[in-house]
VOBA-1610 file (N, C-alpha, C; in pm, whole numbers, padded with zeros to 5 digits, always signed):
BEGIN
Met-16235+08113-13389Met-16226+08246-13470Met-16339+08241-13575Lys-16386+08369-13610Lys-16490+08368-13694Lys-16451+08321-13845Gln-16550+08273-13905Gln-16523+08227-14040Gln-16503+08355-14140Leu-16417+08343-14231Leu-16381+08450-14316Leu-16505+08496-14395Phe-16521+08627-14410Phe-16624+08699-14490Phe-16610+08657-14634Ala-16490+08646-14685Ala-16476+08609-14832Ala-16510+08466-14847Thr-16469+08377-14742Thr-16506+08230-14760Thr-16653+08220-14764Lys-16724+08281-14686Lys-16876+08278-14679Lys-16932+08311-14827Leu-16880+08417-14886Leu-16932+08465-15009Leu-16900+08359-15118Ala-16769+08292-15114Ala-16735+08197-15208Ala-16824+08067-15187Val-16856+08026-15066Val-16933+07910-15048Val-17082+07935-15102Ala-17131+08054-15082Ala-17264+08091-15132Ala-17261+08086-15287Phe-17152+08139-15342Phe-17145+08156-15491Phe-17137+08016-15552Phe-17045+07918-15499Phe-17020+07798-15557Phe-17139+07702-15539Ser-17212+07717-15418Ser-17329+07635-15402Ser-17438+07659-15515Gly-17449+07796-15543Gly-17544+07834-15664Gly-17479+07782-15798Tyr-17346+07772-15819Tyr-17297+07730-15941Tyr-17323+07584-15956Ile-17294+07509-15850Ile-17320+07363-15884Ile-17453+07317-15903Gly-17553+07398-15834Gly-17696+07365-15846Gly-17751+07416-15972Cys-17678+07477-16052Cys-17741+07542-16184Cys-17743+07439-16292Ala-17848+07401-16340Ala-17864+07302-16449Ala-17794+07364-16579Gly-17720+07257-16640Gly-17664+07293-16773Gly-17518+07345-16760Ala-17465+07335-16634Ala-17320+07380-16611Ala-17214+07278-16649Val-17254+07144-16654Val-17163+07040-16684Val-17213+06962-16809Pro-17141+06939-16912Pro-17178+06873-17029Pro-17203+06726-16995Thr-17333+06671-17041Thr-17358+06532-17021Thr-17420+06483-17154Ala-17452+06354-17159Ala-17502+06297-17284Ala-17622+06365-17329Ser-17704+06411-17228Ser-17836+06462-17263Ser-17832+06614-17260Asn-17710+06664-17222Asn-17705+06816-17211Asn-17672+06895-17329Pro-17737+07007-17358Pro-17708+07074-17486Pro-17574+07114-17507Leu-17484+07120-17402Leu-17352+07156-17411Leu-17262+07057-17486Asn-17322+06927-17506Asn-17237+06825-17557Asn-17229+06825-17710Gly-17306+06918-17768Gly-17304+06927-17915Gly-17383+06834-17993Asn-17477+06760-17930Asn-17548+06658-18014Asn-17668+06728-18081Asn-17714+06828-18065Asn-17822+06893-18121Asn-17803+07039-18147Tyr-17812+07080-18276Tyr-17777+07217-18307Tyr-17886+07293-18380Ser-18020+07237-18387Ser-18124+07294-18451Ser-18239+07315-18376Gly-18335+07397-18410Gly-18453+07419-18330Gly-18442+07430-18190Ala-18523+07361-18111Ala-18515+07364-17970Ala-18386+07342-17905Gly-18319+07236-17965Gly-18184+07197-17911Gly-18083+07318-17922Leu-18078+07389-18029Leu-17996+07505-18041Leu-18041+07606-17939Gln-18156+07624-17918Gln-18199+07733-17816Gln-18165+07704-17672Glu-18168+07561-17645Glu-18130+07522-17519Glu-17977+07539-17506Gln-17907+07514-17606Gln-17766+07536-17603Gln-17717+07682-17583Arg-17786+07773-17642Arg-17761+07914-17618Arg-17790+07950-17474Glu-17901+07894-17429Glu-17940+07928-17284Glu-17848+07876-17189Ala-17792+07755-17216Ala-17691+07691-17132Ala-17572+07779-17118Tyr-17523+07830-17239Tyr-17409+07913-17240Tyr-17424+08054-17175Ala-17562+08102-17185Ala-17596+08225-17118Ala-17589+08212-16975Arg-17623+08089-16911Arg-17608+08058-16777Arg-17462+08063-16736Gln-17378+07991-16830Gln-17237+07989-16797Gln-17169+08132-16782Glu-17220+08203-16876Glu-17170+08360-16869Glu-17206+08439-16747Ala-17333+08409-16727Ala-17383+08466-16584Ala-17305+08426-16469Gln-17275+08299-16471Gln-17195+08252-16359Gln-17054+08303-16356Gln-16997+08327-16473Gln-16860+08393-16489Gln-16870+08534-16440Glu-16984+08601-16458Glu-17007+08741-16430Glu-17014+08744-16278Ala-17083+08647-16221Ala-17095+08646-16073Ala-16967+08627-16002Gln-16888+08540-16064Gln-16746+08516-16015Gln-16669+08649-16013Ala-16680+08716-16125Ala-16607+08848-16128Ala-16647+08948-16036Arg-16798+08955-16004Arg-16838+09052-15911Arg-16789+09011-15777Tyr-16784+08884-15752Tyr-16730+08833-15607Tyr-16580+08884-15603Asp-16492+08847-15704Asp-16376+08876-15698Asp-16339+09025-15677Ala-16420+09109-15743Ala-16414+09256-15731Ala-16440+09299-15586Ala-16551+09244-15529Ala-16594+09280-15395Ala-16493+09237-15295Ala-16431+09133-15320Ala-16321+09075-15229Ala-16194+09161-15232Ala-16159+09204-15351Ala-16050+09287-15365Ala-16072+09428-15319Ala-16200+09475-15326Ala-16234+09610-15274Ala-16222+09613-15129Glu-16262+09502-15059Glu-16250+09485-14912Glu-16111+09479-14870Leu-16019+09409-14944Leu-15890+09388-14902Leu-15817+09522-14923Asn-15868+09607-15019Asn-15791+09728-15046Asn-15832+09833-14940Arg-15949+09820-14892Arg-15980+09899-14781Arg-15886+09880-14644Ile-15834+09762-14632Ile-15761+09720-14519Ile-15611+09761-14546Tyr-15569+09734-14681Tyr-15434+09758-14717Tyr-15389+09885-14753Ser-15488+09966-14784Ser-15457+10104-14834Ser-15398+10203-14737Lys-15402+10183-14611Lys-15363+10271-14506Lys-15213+10248-14477Asp-15126+10340-14518Asp-14982+10336-14497Asp-14924+10194-14538Gln-14932+10177-14669Gln-14894+10052-14731Gln-14731+10021-14698Trp-14659+10123-14701Trp-14519+10109-14674Trp-14475+10151-14530Arg-14400+10074-14454Arg-14354+10110-14319Arg-14197+10091-14317Lys-14151+10178-14239Lys-13995+10168-14212Lys-13996+10107-14078Ile-13937+09983-14056Ile-13912+09919-13931Ile-13761+09899-13914Gly-13712+09947-13826Gly-13556+09949-13819Gly-13486+10012-13946Glu-13403+09937-14005Glu-13345+09978-14131Glu-13417+09935-14262Thr-13517+09876-14262Thr-13578+09809-14371Thr-13714+09874-14400Thr-13743+09891-14528Thr-13875+09925-14582Thr-13956+09811-14612Asn-14092+09801-14543Asn-14163+09684-14555Asn-14312+09719-14619Tyr-14347+09621-14693Tyr-14496+09639-14753Tyr-14583+09572-14651Ala-14680+09647-14603Ala-14754+09609-14484Ala-14869+09512-14530Arg-14821+09396-14568Arg-14912+09285-14581Arg-14836+09157-14605Gly-14892+09043-14613Gly-14825+08911-14631Gly-14782+08857-14493Ala-14684+08772-14497Ala-14643+08687-14380Ala-14620+08780-14264Gly-14666+08753-14149Gly-14634+08837-14028Gly-14725+08948-14008Trp-14796+09005-14106Trp-14870+09112-14085Trp-15021+09082-14055Val-15085+09148-13960Val-15206+09126-13904Val-15291+09250-13918Glu-15425+09220-13915Glu-15523+09337-13910Glu-15561+09358-13753Phe-15576+09476-13720Phe-15641+09507-13590Phe-15725+09629-13589Gln-15819+09622-13481Gln-15909+09741-13457Gln-15919+09762-13306Gly-15974+09870-13260Gly-15984+09889-13118Gly-16003+10034-13076Lys-16013+10042-12953Lys-16017+10182-12883Lys-15876+10195-12802Val-15836+10311-12804Val-15713+10341-12735Val-15742+10346-12591Glu-15671+10252-12514Glu-15692+10252-12367Glu-15613+10346-12287Glu-15463+10353-12347Glu-15380+10432-12282Glu-15268+10468-12378Ala-15220+10576-12386Ala-15094+10621-12468Ala-14970+10604-12389Thr-14860+10565-12453Thr-14729+10548-12386Thr-14644+10613-12469Pro-14523+10644-12415Pro-14411+10713-12495Pro-14367+10642-12629Asp-14390+10514-12634Asp-14354+10442-12752Asp-14469+10374-12831Gly-14590+10409-12800Gly-14698+10354-12878Gly-14838+10385-12799Ala-14940+10283-12822Ala-15053+10302-12753Ala-15102+10145-12720Val-15181+10152-12601Val-15245+10037-12562Val-15389+10039-12617Phe-15429+09926-12680Phe-15563+09918-12744Phe-15647+09809-12674Arg-15777+09828-12668Arg-15871+09720-12632Arg-15943+09695-12752Gly-15934+09571-12815Gly-16019+09543-12933Gly-15990+09394-12973Lys-15949+09395-13101Lys-15917+09249-13170Lys-15795+09273-13258Trp-15731+09156-13281Trp-15626+09156-13379Trp-15611+09016-13431Gly-15571+08986-13555Gly-15572+08853-13615Gly-15550+08862-13757Pro-15553+08749-13830Pro-15549+08750-13979Pro-15641+08837-14043Val-15588+08896-14159Val-15678+08978-14240Val-15813+08919-14275Met-15920+09003-14265Met-16056+08958-14296Met-16118+08862-14196Thr-16062+08847-14082Thr-16129+08780-13979Thr-16171+08867-13863Ile-16138+08994-13875Ile-16175+09088-13774Ile-16291+09171-13804Phe-16403+09158-13730Phe-16525+09236-13756Phe-16566+09313-13632Thr-16652+09394-13645Thr-16686+09481-13539Thr-16803+09453-13463Asp-16865+09340-13510Asp-16982+09285-13423Asp-17013+09144-13490Glu-17098+09065-13414Glu-17120+08931-13448Glu-17194+08913-13583Ser-17251+09024-13638Ser-17318+09002-13758Ser-17232+09038-13868Glu-17103+09068-13848Glu-17006+09111-13952Glu-17034+09230-14011Asn-17102+09317-13944Asn-17143+09460-13993Asn-17059+09554-13925Pro-17004+09641-13983Pro-16919+09746-13906Pro-16992+09818-13798His-17115+09833-13817His-17191+09914-13719His-17313+09828-13670Leu-17305+09799-13548Leu-17411+09715-13489Leu-17535+09811-13464Ile-17644+09768-13516Ile-17761+09849-13502Ile-17844+09797-13373Val-17847+09870-13282Val-17918+09831-13158Val-18057+09900-13164Lys-18166+09814-13172Lys-18306+09877-13204Lys-18381+09856-13068Thr-18445+09970-13032Thr-18528+09972-12909Thr-18685+09991-12970Asp-18768+09920-12923Asp-18903+09929-12968Asp-18981+09988-12848Leu-19047+10096-12862Leu-19134+10145-12757Leu-19277+10141-12814Asn-19360+10063-12741Asn-19494+10042-12776Asn-19586+10126-12696Ala-19675+10205-12762Ala-19772+10284-12695Ala-19912+10249-12730Thr-20004+10255-12653Thr-20142+10242-12691Thr-20223+10362-12677Ser-20295+10399-12792Ser-20367+10510-12797Ser-20518+10472-12802Gln-20605+10554-12729Gln-20748+10535-12718Gln-20810+10633-12819Arg-20897+10585-12903Arg-20975+10663-12992Arg-21123+10677-12928Thr-21158+10789-12887Thr-21279+10797-12811Thr-21363+10910-12884Arg-21496+10893-12873Arg-21585+11004-12898Arg-21684+11012-12793Gly-21669+11130-12715Gly-21765+11141-12592Gly-21729+11034-12490Thr-21811+10951-12466Thr-21801+10850-12353Thr-21778+10712-12426Ala-21784+10707-12563Ala-21779+10589-12638Ala-21636+10553-12669Asn-21605+10441-12653Asn-21465+10387-12681Asn-21467+10320-12812Tyr-21395+10359-12923Tyr-21414+10308-13052Tyr-21291+10216-13068Gly-21227+10165-12974Gly-21115+10064-12986Gly-20979+10135-12952Ser-20883+10054-12971Ser-20741+10100-12946Ser-20653+10035-13057Ser-20541+10107-13074Ser-20433+10055-13179Ser-20297+10079-13113Ser-20209+09978-13148Ser-20071+09983-13098Ser-19982+10067-13204Val-19928+10165-13146Val-19837+10245-13228Val-19699+10221-13195Gln-19614+10172-13286Gln-19474+10135-13265Gln-19389+10260-13295Asp-19313+10291-13195Asp-19203+10400-13196Asp-19069+10330-13195Thr-19011+10317-13311Thr-18881+10248-13320Thr-18764+10346-13327Ser-18663+10336-13234Ser-18546+10417-13243Ser-18431+10336-13273Phe-18342+10392-13334Phe-18209+10322-13367Phe-18086+10377-13314Gln-18002+10305-13254Gln-17878+10356-13212Gln-17763+10269-13259His-17664+10336-13321His-17543+10275-13382His-17438+10272-13268Lys-17393+10137-13254Lys-17285+10116-13167Lys-17170+10022-13229Ile-17043+10064-13208Ile-16940+09982-13267Ile-16877+09889-13161Leu-16871+09764-13179Leu-16819+09670-13087Leu-16671+09635-13134Tyr-16563+09687-13074Tyr-16431+09649-13110Tyr-16375+09531-13071Gly-16420+09469-12956Gly-16358+09351-12887Gly-16292+09376-12768Asp-16257+09280-12683Asp-16206+09297-12553Asp-16061+09264-12521Asp-15990+09220-12634Asp-15847+09183-12614Asp-15769+09312-12588Leu-15672+09297-12502Leu-15581+09407-12464Leu-15441+09382-12535Phe-15398+09493-12620Phe-15268+09462-12692Phe-15198+09606-12707Phe-15072+09586-12742Phe-14997+09712-12750Phe-14953+09729-12902Val-14959+09848-12961Val-14920+09884-13092Val-14802+09994-13092Glu-14685+09932-13109Glu-14560+10010-13116Glu-14561+10105-13223Asn-14515+10230-13190Asn-14491+10339-13299Asn-14622+10368-13363Phe-14743+10362-13297Phe-14868+10401-13350Phe-14878+10557-13382Pro-14884+10591-13504Pro-14850+10734-13556Pro-14976+10834-13543Tyr-15088+10781-13503Tyr-15223+10862-13508Tyr-15253+10901-13359Pro-15346+10994-13351Pro-15389+11035-13228Pro-15427+10923-13131Ala-15372+10927-13018Ala-15388+10814-12925Ala-15449+10867-12794Ser-15543+10959-12796Ser-15612+10997-12687Ser-15717+10878-12631Ser-15742+10867-12511Ser-15823+10762-12458Ser-15960+10761-12524Gly-16007+10648-12577Gly-16127+10633-12641Gly-16135+10646-12778Glu-16033+10677-12840Glu-16014+10706-12986Glu-16029+10572-13056Gly-16109+10553-13148Gly-16123+10425-13219Gly-16063+10408-13347Tyr-16017+10288-13390Tyr-15967+10268-13525Tyr-16009+10135-13567Glu-16030+10131-13706Glu-16065+09997-13766Glu-15983+09982-13896Lys-15981+09843-13929Lys-15914+09802-14065Lys-15767+09855-14067Met-15687+09834-13965Met-15560+09873-13958Met-15462+09750-13967Met-15336+09776-14018Met-15239+09669-14021Met-15118+09694-13941Ala-15056+09580-13894Ala-14941+09600-13813Ala-14862+09461-13821Leu-14729+09463-13794Leu-14652+09355-13781Leu-14660+09273-13650Asp-14695+09154-13644Asp-14703+09078-13528Asp-14575+09062-13460Ser-14565+09084-13335Ser-14427+09077-13264Ser-14444+08991-13146Asp-14381+09027-13032Asp-14386+08941-12908Asp-14473+08990-12805Tyr-14419+09039-12691Tyr-14503+09090-12578Tyr-14432+09223-12531Tyr-14538+09293-12460Tyr-14497+09419-12406Tyr-14536+09430-12273Ser-14453+09486-12176Ser-14487+09503-12035Ser-14488+09650-11997Tyr-14581+09693-11927Tyr-14595+09837-11886Tyr-14664+09835-11756Thr-14669+09963-11703Thr-14732+09985-11571Thr-14851+10064-11598Asn-14969+10015-11578Asn-15090+10092-11619Asn-15120+10213-11521Ser-15236+10270-11536Ser-15266+10381-11447Ser-15301+10344-11307Met-15325+10220-11279Met-15355+10183-11137Met-15224+10121-11078Arg-15107+10142-11139Arg-14980+10100-11097Arg-14967+09941-11093Gln-15033+09883-11191Gln-15019+09740-11200Gln-14921+09706-11332Val-14849+09616-11308Val-14757+09572-11425Val-14820+09469-11513Ile-14858+09506-11642Ile-14926+09422-11727Ile-14842+09383-11846Thr-14847+09256-11878Thr-14784+09203-11998Thr-14885+09161-12101Ile-14878+09216-12222Ile-14978+09208-12322Ile-14913+09170-12453His-14976+09129-12554His-14921+09108-12679His-14881+09243-12753Lys-14774+09235-12838Lys-14729+09354-12903Lys-14737+09337-13048Leu-14790+09435-13117Leu-14772+09460-13272Leu-14690+09584-13294Ile-14621+09581-13411Ile-14543+09688-13455Ile-14592+09770-13564Tyr-14638+09886-13550Tyr-14692+09970-13671Tyr-14590+10000-13766Gly-14474+10060-13719Gly-14354+10108-13803Gly-14388+10250-13844Thr-14294+10297-13911Thr-14313+10445-13954Thr-14351+10455-14098Pro-14475+10513-14125Pro-14529+10526-14267Pro-14415+10600-14343Cys-14398+10543-14474Cys-14289+10605-14561Cys-14343+10590-14703Ala-14261+10643-14794Ala-14290+10620-14933Ala-14190+10525-15004Lys-14228+10436-15084Lys-14144+10344-15147Lys-14108+10393-15272Thr-13951+10388-15291Thr-13899+10423-15416Thr-13881+10304-15494Trp-13935+10280-15623Trp-13919+10165-15694Trp-13810+10176-15786Ser-13739+10071-15797Ser-13625+10062-15887Ser-13680+10012-16022Ala-13593+10021-16124Ala-13639+09977-16258Ala-13660+09839-16275Glu-13582+09751-16185Glu-13605+09608-16193Glu-13737+09569-16134Glu-13775+09636-16014Glu-13894+09614-15938Glu-14013+09645-16035Ile-14018+09755-16108Ile-14110+09798-16190Ile-14136+09690-16297Ala-14022+09649-16351Ala-14023+09544-16464Ala-14086+09403-16401Ala-14048+09385-16294Ala-14095+09252-16232Ala-14244+09259-16200Ala-14292+09374-16151Ala-14447+09396-16130Ala-14511+09383-16255Lys-14461+09449-16362Lys-14532+09449-16494Lys-14540+09298-16555Gln-14431+09225-16531Gln-14432+09086-16574Gln-14532+08999-16497Lys-14545+09030-16379Lys-14646+08960-16299Lys-14789+08982-16349Val-14828+09109-16364Val-14949+09147-16424Val-14981+09072-16553Asp-14871+09079-16644Asp-14884+09020-16784Asp-14903+08872-16767Ser-14840+08811-16674Ser-14850+08662-16658Ser-14989+08626-16608Lys-15052+08701-16525Lys-15182+08679-16489Lys-15280+08697-16585Lys-15262+08800-16669Lys-15352+08830-16788Lys-15343+08712-16883Lys-15218+08665-16916Lys-15211+08551-17012Lys-15278+08429-16957Ala-15256+08401-16836Ala-15310+08281-16775Ala-15467+08275-16789Met-15527+08403-16766Met-15674+08411-16775Met-15714+08400-16922Gln-15637+08445-17027Gln-15673+08439-17155Gln-15665+08291-17203Asp-15557+08219-17159Asp-15527+08078-17194Asp-15652+07997-17143Lys-15701+08032-17016Lys-15818+07968-16962Lys-15937+07964-17055Ile-15967+08092-17092Ile-16082+08121-17164Ile-16073+08054-17307Leu-15953+08070-17365Leu-15933+08015-17501Leu-15935+07860-17488Lys-15891+07795-17384Lys-15894+07653-17373Lys-16035+07600-17366Ser-16129+07679-17298Ser-16280+07646-17287Ser-16344+07652-17413Tyr-16303+07746-17504Tyr-16345+07750-17640Tyr-16310+07627-17724Gln-16179+07605-17710Gln-16109+07502-17785Gln-16171+07353-17742Asp-16195+07344-17618Asp-16252+07213-17568Asp-16392+07198-17618Ala-16465+07308-17622Ala-16606+07302-17680Ala-16602+07267-17838Ala-16505+07332-17899Ala-16484+07304-18045Ala-16449+07155-18071Asp-16360+07093-17976Asp-16324+06958-17995Asp-16445+06864-17976Arg-16548+06905-17906Arg-16676+06833-17889Arg-16758+06846-17999Lys-16720+06922-18107Lys-16811+06956-18224Lys-16929+07044-18162Asp-16885+07134-18077Asp-16985+07229-18037Asp-16997+07350-18120Ala-17112+07391-18159Ala-17123+07507-18246Ala-17082+07632-18190Tyr-17110+07651-18059Tyr-17070+07773-17984Tyr-16923+07775-17978Gly-16845+07662-17943Gly-16703+07673-17953Gly-16646+07705-18091Trp-16697+07650-18193Trp-16648+07704-18328Trp-16671+07841-18353Leu-16796+07887-18314Leu-16823+08027-18316Leu-16730+08123-18263Arg-16705+08095-18125Arg-16616+08180-18046Arg-16471+08176-18103Leu-16420+08062-18147Leu-16282+08054-18205Leu-16279+08124-18326Gly-16384+08118-18409Gly-16387+08206-18536Gly-16378+08352-18502Glu-16452+08394-18401Glu-16457+08535-18366Glu-16312+08580-18306Cys-16258+08492-18237Cys-16124+08513-18174Cys-16021+08540-18280Tyr-16019+08447-18385Tyr-15920+08458-18487Tyr-15953+08592-18582Arg-16078+08613-18585Arg-16119+08716-18674Arg-16063+08857-18603Asp-16082+08864-18478Asp-16066+08995-18404Asp-15923+09001-18334Gly-15844+08879-18339Gly-15724+08879-18266Gly-15743+08890-18121Glu-15836+08807-18063Glu-15858+08813-17927Glu-15786+08710-17843Tyr-15771+08733-17712Tyr-15712+08631-17617Tyr-15580+08590-17657Gly-15502+08675-17712Gly-15358+08663-17749Gly-15341+08596-17881Leu-15453+08570-17951Leu-15437+08502-18087Leu-15406+08616-18193Glu-15331+08588-18298Glu-15301+08667-18404Glu-15419+08652-18495Lys-15460+08776-18556Lys-15567+08773-18660Lys-15528+08664-18763Asp-15626+08590-18802Asp-15617+08491-18913Asp-15747+08469-18974Leu-15772+08541-19089Leu-15912+08529-19149Leu-15940+08394-19199Ala-15827+08313-19254Ala-15852+08188-19308Ala-15910+08103-19194Lys-15851+08099-19073Lys-15890+08022-18964Lys-16030+08068-18911Ala-16045+08193-18917Ala-16173+08250-18873Ala-16287+08200-18964Arg-16256+08200-19090Arg-16357+08157-19192Arg-16398+07999-19168Ser-16293+07921-19146Ser-16297+07780-19126Ser-16394+07745-19010Tyr-16371+07815-18898Tyr-16438+07795-18771Tyr-16583+07841-18782Leu-16605+07958-18842Leu-16744+08015-18852Leu-16817+07914-18946Lys-16759+07880-19055Lys-16827+07789-19146Lys-16883+07663-19074Gln-16790+07607-18989Gln-16827+07480-18918Gln-16945+07501-18828Ala-16945+07629-18751Ala-17054+07671-18663Ala-17181+07690-18744Ala-17175+07749-18857Ala-17283+07774-18949Ala-17350+07649-18994Asp-17257+07570-19041Asp-17306+07428-19092Asp-17373+07350-18970Ala-17335+07365-18845Ala-17390+07310-18739Ala-17527+07370-18685Gly-17573+07486-18761Gly-17692+07538-18732Gly-17678+07688-18662Ser-17567+07732-18644Ser-17547+07864-18570Ser-17585+07979-18680Thr-17707+08048-18669Thr-17726+08162-18744Thr-17638+08275-18732Thr-17591+08289-18603Thr-17502+08398-18568Thr-17371+08388-18649Ala-17324+08252-18664Ala-17207+08221-18725Ala-17217+08259-18882Ala-17346+08210-18932Ala-17366+08232-19071Ala-17359+08377-19108Asp-17423+08468-19016Asp-17417+08610-19050Asp-17286+08667-19036Glu-17203+08622-18946Glu-17074+08672-18928Glu-16978+08626-19041Leu-16999+08509-19090Leu-16933+08448-19213Leu-16965+08536-19329Ala-17096+08572-19342Ala-17125+08647-19472Ala-17067+08788-19468Arg-17022+08835-19355Arg-16965+08975-19342Arg-16817+08963-19332Leu-16752+08854-19334Leu-16614+08845-19322Leu-16557+08881-19450Pro-16446+08964-19444Pro-16388+09008-19555Pro-16327+08897-19652Gln-16337+08901-19771Gln-16284+08794-19873Gln-16131+08810-19896
//
């Protein structure tokens, strides 16, 4: 099975992260707080700028992965199967794509691919549209009278877009969309099931894998479910704030001017879940200024008395 698109992006990102100088504090690294003036302070600022760039790259990767997942999950998120309403993701749900081979009274037979989310692609290059390029070379003669002034190759390149869905044959029960032969679908979700037997157009009895699409429906949220969802979002936000705050505190514990500066700003502005405390803000900014941070000195001077 093909490697996950998101995994490849993550490997590429973390390879760059590990290879970036200044990412890990060492005895000779400006992140360890041993030098706060002149060239050393400039190196320290550059090191933190690299760290911030890495964090921004991680955020871009997370956003790209979330956007790709949203493209897959956004189609009919809620399905009625039997007497239950189901969220079309998580355990048991798979992604599928393909062309309709044959419509049946209870669903559609597809030729394509199905499997875990984000492992299904439409061609070997992981691009939804395979570009088939045909080069047509022609030679033209430049002549004047009977004299031949040479020749040049003129390249006429034409492009053809072709979607490769795959060759697996499977059945999707309760497929709710047009199922005329040759109709193509991508980035769809269905519940993995067992097997399906049918008689094809050549009067052959075929047994193939079965997926269940379910009946698209609207989800009615209860007050308890809304509260639980909000609590989950708040918990994730707090975990991220705690992680960032800990990085600043760890830097301050190493007597790092940047760590003192950021803690002072956090207490001054009430960031990352901290209550505003001008006394603590003044204390941290003064330590950073004494260590050579001109930014901290400027902010300390503007701090309300």
